[in-house]
C-alpha positions as CSV (number, residue, x, y, z in Angstrom):
1,M,58.5,122.6,307.7
2,G,60.1,124.8,305.2
3,K,63.8,125.4,304.9
4,I,65.5,127.7,307.4
5,V,67.4,130.5,305.9
6,P,71.0,130.6,307.2
7,N,71.7,133.7,309.2
8,Q,73.9,135.9,307.0
9,K,75.6,137.7,310.0
10,H,77.6,134.5,310.8
11,R,80.8,134.0,308.9
12,L,81.0,130.5,307.0
13,Y,83.9,128.5,307.9
14,S,86.6,128.2,305.5
15,S,89.3,125.5,305.3
16,S,91.9,128.0,304.0
17,K,94.5,129.3,306.3
18,N,95.6,132.6,307.0
19,K,99.1,134.1,306.8
20,N,100.2,132.9,310.1
21,G,99.3,128.9,308.7
22,L,96.2,128.5,310.8
23,S,92.8,127.5,310.1
24,S,89.9,129.3,310.2
25,A,88.6,127.5,313.4
26,Q,92.2,127.7,314.9
27,N,92.7,131.3,314.2
28,D,89.2,131.9,316.3
29,T,90.3,130.0,319.2
30,A,93.7,131.9,319.2
31,G,91.8,135.0,320.1
32,N,89.0,136.0,317.9
33,K,86.2,136.9,320.2
34,T,83.6,138.2,317.5
35,G,83.8,135.8,314.7
36,F,83.1,132.3,314.0
37,P,81.9,130.0,315.9
38,V,80.2,133.0,318.3
39,G,76.7,133.5,317.6
40,S,73.3,131.9,317.7
41,Y,72.7,128.9,315.6
42,T,69.3,127.3,314.6
43,I,70.3,123.8,313.3
44,N,68.2,121.2,311.6
45,T,68.6,117.5,312.0
46,Y,66.9,114.1,311.6
47,L,66.2,111.8,314.5
48,T,67.7,108.4,312.9
49,S,68.1,106.0,315.5
50,V,66.5,105.0,318.5
51,D,68.1,102.4,321.5
52,T,66.0,101.1,324.2
53,A,68.4,98.5,325.7
54,C,68.7,100.2,329.1
55,T,65.4,99.6,329.9
56,P,63.1,96.7,330.5
57,N,60.3,98.2,329.0
58,A,60.9,100.1,325.7
59,A,58.0,102.5,326.1
60,T,59.9,104.3,328.8
61,W,62.6,105.8,326.4
62,R,61.4,107.9,324.0
63,C,63.2,110.5,321.6
64,Y,61.8,113.7,319.9
65,P,60.2,113.9,317.5
66,Y,59.2,110.5,318.1
67,Q,59.7,108.9,314.4
68,T,63.0,108.2,312.8
69,Y,64.0,109.2,309.4
70,N,63.5,105.9,308.0
71,E,59.8,106.1,309.4
72,S,59.1,110.1,307.8
73,S,62.0,112.2,306.5
74,S,59.7,115.2,307.4
75,A,58.3,113.9,310.7
76,S,61.6,113.1,312.1
77,L,63.1,116.8,311.5
78,T,64.5,118.2,315.1
79,T,65.6,121.6,315.3
80,F,68.1,122.7,317.9
81,D,68.7,126.4,318.9
82,W,72.2,126.7,320.2
83,I,74.0,129.7,321.6
84,V,77.9,129.7,321.3
85,S,79.7,132.2,323.7
86,A,83.4,133.1,323.8
87,S,85.4,134.2,326.9
88,S,89.3,135.0,327.1
89,S,91.4,133.2,330.1
90,S,93.0,136.2,330.0
91,P,91.4,139.4,328.4
92,T,94.4,141.8,328.7
93,S,96.7,139.5,326.7
94,P,96.4,139.5,322.9
95,S,98.0,136.1,322.6
96,S,95.2,134.7,325.4
97,T,93.1,131.7,324.3
98,T,89.7,132.0,323.8
99,E,87.5,129.4,325.5
100,Y,84.0,129.0,323.8
101,T,80.9,127.5,325.8
102,I,77.5,126.4,324.1
103,S,74.0,126.8,325.8
104,S,70.7,125.7,324.6
105,A,67.9,127.9,323.7
106,A,64.1,127.2,324.7
107,N,62.9,124.2,322.9
108,P,59.6,121.7,323.1
109,F,62.0,118.5,323.8
110,S,63.4,119.7,327.4
111,I,67.3,119.7,326.4
112,V,68.2,122.3,328.3
113,F,72.1,123.2,329.2
114,T,74.1,126.3,329.9
115,S,77.6,127.5,329.5
116,V,79.1,123.6,328.6
117,A,82.7,123.9,327.3
118,L,83.2,123.2,323.9
119,S,86.6,121.7,322.6
120,L,88.1,121.9,319.1
121,T,89.0,118.4,318.3
122,N,90.8,116.9,314.9
123,P,92.5,120.2,314.4
124,D,93.2,120.9,310.7
125,T,91.7,117.8,309.3
126,A,88.7,116.5,307.7
127,L,87.1,115.8,310.8
128,E,87.8,118.8,312.5
129,A,85.0,119.8,315.2
130,Y,83.8,121.4,318.3
131,T,82.5,119.3,320.8
132,F,80.8,119.2,323.9
133,S,79.0,116.6,326.6
134,A,76.3,117.9,328.9
135,P,74.9,116.1,331.8
136,L,71.1,116.2,331.8
137,A,68.1,114.4,333.7
138,K,65.6,113.5,331.1
139,T,61.7,112.7,331.5
140,V,59.9,110.4,329.7
141,V,56.0,110.0,329.4
142,P,55.5,106.2,328.3
143,N,53.6,105.8,325.2
144,A,51.9,102.7,326.2
145,A,50.6,101.5,329.7
146,I,53.4,100.3,332.1
147,T,50.9,99.5,334.7
148,P,48.3,96.8,334.8
149,D,45.5,99.5,335.3
150,G,47.2,101.5,332.8
151,S,47.4,104.7,335.0
152,A,49.4,108.0,333.5
153,T,53.0,107.4,334.5
154,R,56.4,109.4,334.3
155,C,59.9,107.8,334.2
156,F,62.9,109.5,334.9
157,Y,66.6,109.0,333.9
158,N,68.8,111.3,335.8
159,A,72.0,110.4,334.5
160,T,71.8,111.3,330.9
161,V,74.4,112.7,328.8
162,L,74.1,115.0,325.7
163,E,77.0,115.1,323.3
164,G,77.0,117.5,320.5
165,I,79.8,117.3,317.3
166,L,79.4,120.4,315.5
167,Y,81.8,119.9,312.5
168,T,83.7,122.8,310.8
169,R,84.6,120.9,307.4
170,K,82.5,118.0,307.0
171,P,79.6,119.1,305.0
172,A,75.7,118.6,305.8
173,A,73.5,116.8,303.9
174,D,71.9,120.4,303.1
175,P,74.1,123.3,304.1
176,A,71.3,126.1,303.5
177,A,69.1,124.1,306.0
178,S,70.6,125.5,309.2
179,S,72.7,128.4,310.0
180,W,75.6,126.5,311.3
181,P,77.3,126.0,308.3
182,N,78.6,122.3,308.3
183,A,77.6,118.8,309.5
184,V,76.1,118.2,313.3
185,E,75.6,115.0,315.3
186,V,73.7,115.0,318.6
187,R,73.5,112.1,321.1
188,Q,71.7,111.6,324.2
189,S,72.4,108.3,326.2
190,V,72.2,106.6,329.4
191,G,73.5,103.3,330.6
192,A,71.5,100.5,332.5
193,G,71.9,100.2,336.1
194,T,70.1,100.5,339.4
195,G,67.3,103.3,339.2
196,V,67.2,103.3,335.5
197,P,64.4,104.4,335.0
198,D,62.6,105.4,338.0
199,C,59.0,105.1,336.9
200,Y,56.1,106.3,339.0
201,R,52.5,106.7,338.8
202,F,51.1,110.3,337.9
203,V,48.0,111.0,339.8
204,D,46.3,114.7,339.6
205,G,49.6,116.2,338.4
206,E,51.3,114.8,341.4
207,I,54.5,111.7,341.4
208,G,52.8,109.0,342.9
209,E,53.6,105.3,344.0
210,R,56.6,104.1,342.3
211,V,56.3,101.5,339.3
212,D,58.4,98.2,339.3
213,L,60.0,97.6,335.8
214,G,61.7,94.5,336.9
215,V,65.4,93.9,335.3
216,V,66.9,94.6,332.2
217,S,67.4,91.3,330.4
218,G,70.6,90.1,328.3
219,G,72.5,93.3,328.1
220,G,72.9,94.5,331.9
221,V,74.7,97.2,332.9
222,S,76.8,97.7,329.6
223,A,73.2,98.4,327.9
224,E,72.3,101.5,326.8
225,C,69.4,103.7,325.6
226,A,70.2,106.5,323.0
227,C,68.7,108.9,320.6
228,E,71.0,110.0,317.8
229,W,70.1,113.1,315.6
230,V,72.4,113.9,312.3
231,D,72.1,116.1,309.3
232,F,74.4,114.5,307.1
233,G,74.9,110.7,305.2
234,L,71.0,110.7,305.1
């Protein structure tokens, strides 16, 4: 996949301060409803790690695009399309605080969320960022047989969490590759426990008999499955 040209209508972040002594991100948070970070962003990241410790069968947890950066730098490319919106807690007050939310656009890996709150963290530091956390349900088609007869199956992780960090100062490996101007981290995870995962036979397009995978060995309830995507430090 070739580079994605940044959308020029988005103002890039500047670490300089305005006459009121606020950084750009802080100034926008103070009431600018039309500037950065509001807009639609196409963000190129790479799948860098996959952890399958929450499940008794590693084939039941998969992370798009199914190859890590160490396996293939090109095949691990993952593009997130996100939309940042703004709303004011008191539209009639010029000094009201602007609240930001983030939503996903259509994507091939079924990570869908709508109007999740963004928070500005570590303001006025090198790690200043907008962050969010969204609960999700994840469905996995195992990449190997998990039944004795090798029948088709589906596995469900109903308590996964998607976390995103959109830095405002930390540079990306290739700033020109995305329309978000700085580094991004994305993590999808779920802890081990009862019903993690729930797997079923999949027959004629319908969910069938539940598949018993046994229990997680070693890690117990503290074990975790995770997918991590980044666009820096590669």
